[in-house]
N, C-alpha and C positions, 0 to 999 in steps of 0.2 A: 505492501500502501504508499501510496504516495505520502510525503510528510504534510502535514497541515499547512495554508499559507498564514506567514506570520502578517498580524495588525498595519507593521509597519511596511508591509511589500500591498495590502491591500489598497490603503491610503496614500503611498507614493505617487505623487503625479497629478492629486486631486487638486484643484484648484481651487485656492481658497479666498480669492476674490477676487470680484469678477473684473474685466477689463476697464470698463470707466465707473467711477466713484465720484459724487457729487463732492463740492470745493467746499471746505468748510474753515471760516476764519474766526479765530476763537475773539480776536483784538475787536471784532464787529459782534459778538454773541450779545445777547441782553440782559440786561441785570439779573430777570428772574429766571431761571432754569426751568417753571412751566411753560412762561413762553418761548422757549427755546425747541423745549419739547413737542410740544403742540405745533411747532414750525416741523419740526423733522417730521412729526407723523403726520399731518398733512403732506409732504411731501411725498414721504413712502405712499403714502395711499392713492396719490395722483402720477408715481411711477409702477406703480399697480402691485407692489410687496405683496405675496400672502400673506394672510393673517399677520397687519403689524397690529392690529391690538392683543395680540398672541402673550403673552409674558410669565416667565417662570419665577413663579413666588416662593421665596425661600421663609421657612420658619424655623422654630425651635422645640422639639422634642420634650417629653415628659422626663427624658433618659439625660436630654442634655444635649443632643447633638443634633443636628443640621436635617433639615428634609426638604423639598423641594418638588414643585409640581407645577404644570404652564397651566393658566388660567387665562380669563377672556379680561381686558379693561371696561373696566363699566365707566369711569368718567374722570378727567381730571377737573378739579375745581380748585378754587382759590388755597383750601388748606391740604390738598394734597391729591396722590393720585388712589383711586377705589377699584377694590374688587368686590366680590360677594361669592358667600356659601353660606352653609346652614351651618348654626353653631354648634351642632352636634356633631358634622364631620371632622375629619385629624386636622385638617388647617382651621377649621371654626375653633375646636377648642384649645389648640396650641394657641392661636391668635388670641385668644382670650385669655388662657395663663400665662403665657407671656407675650404681651401687646408688644411687640415691636419684630418688623418683617425686613426681605429687601426683594429687590425687585429687579429683573433683568432683561431687559427686551433686546432682541439680537435679528439685523434686518442684514443677513448675508450678502442680498442681491444690492444694496447701497454700501457695506463694507461698514456698516455702522453698529452701535452698541450703546446703550444707556443704561444705566446703573443707579439705582435709588437706593437709600436707606434712609431709615426711621421708625418713629413710635407710632400704634396704631390706635385707632379710636373707633366705634361702632357704632351703626345711625340709629336716628331716630326711629319709632315704630312707625312714624310717616313714610321715611325714607326707604325702612327696609321693603313697604308691603308695596309700595310703589315701584321700587324694583322689582320687586315679586310678580306683579300684574303684569307686567313688560317682557318678561319672559315665554318662552314657546309654551301652550298648554301642556305639552309631553313634560316638558322641561320644569314646570310646576308640578306636577303627577309624581314625577320622579323624588322629589322633594317630600312630597305628603304621604307618599307612600312607602318610605324607608330610612333607614340612616344609611349616609352614605359609606360605602367603604366596607360594611358588614357582610358576614359572608350569608349565601345561599345556594339551595340545593341547584336551584340550575335557572336557564333562561327562561320556563316558563311562570316560576312564582313571577318573576321582575313583571311578565307579561300582563302576566292576572291581576297584578297589584295595580299597575298605572292603570291599565283598563279600566281599573274600579274608581282611580283619583281620578280619570278623565270624566266621568261621566259624573261626579262631584262637583267636580270645576264647570261643567254643561247645564247643571243643575241650579247651581249656587253663585249668583253674581259677586263680582270682588271677593270670592276666598281668599283666604292668607294664609301665610305661614307662621307658626312663633317661633321658628329657627332663623329663618332664612336673614344674612344680618350682610348691612354693608359695610365693609371694614375701610377705612382713610387710612393711608400710610402718609404721614405728616412727614417729611422730609428734612432731614441734619442734613443728610450729603448727596450731590446729584453729580455723576459723571456722565460725559458725552464723550464718545470714543470713534474717531474716523480713522479708518487703516488706511494704509501706505502700503505701494507693493513693495520696498523696499523696508518694510517694518519699521519706518519714522511715523509709527502712528502718533496723532495728533488726539490729545486726551485732556480736555477740559474740564477741570472741579469747582461746582460750588459748594462751598459751606455754609452751615449760616454763620449770620456773624451780627450780632445785635438783631435790629430789626430789617435787617437786609441779607446780602449775600456777598460772601470773599470769592473770587475769582480766580484760580492760580492753572497753568500750566503742568502739566506731569509728565515727567520721563517717560520713555513708550515702554 
């Protein structure tokens, strides 16, 4: 039998960055990282980058070890970046017990990355309910039917439970969830990373400074 291929052989030669990438001048960056993020996100959408609102959410588990998963960005408001989940899901419990998180956006087609770190707060009942109502009926049914990440016997159990909750949603106007929660990550630090073919990447770091922000360029 032939020897299995080594990972380094599989990935060797795979392009890391696109041939053309957007320019980035840190000197022209706005005073607020939120303003720059919205500008980058709008350009990513205009460029047709797949799922630019998908973000890696990193939390800390009960054992003190890091945990991460990809979720969808809900909104960016004056107080920070917003994601949502059931409070009884693993990430919901982690964000409640240890209210701090990191977000990582990666847009390889633009050679761009954005990293956000900060404290976490939860939305009001009105905010949570409004976000829940904006979700697809099946997505709402999944929340109402069971606890995310709990063990099930098979797909049939999921389908039966979801069908029952969809009927409830259709029969009850404005049916809400007691666990659905909007989490806001208030940034202490935000880094914008623009790739360079020669690996002289441009990195601009915003850190809280009084009521405003300090901007610093980092070594690649």
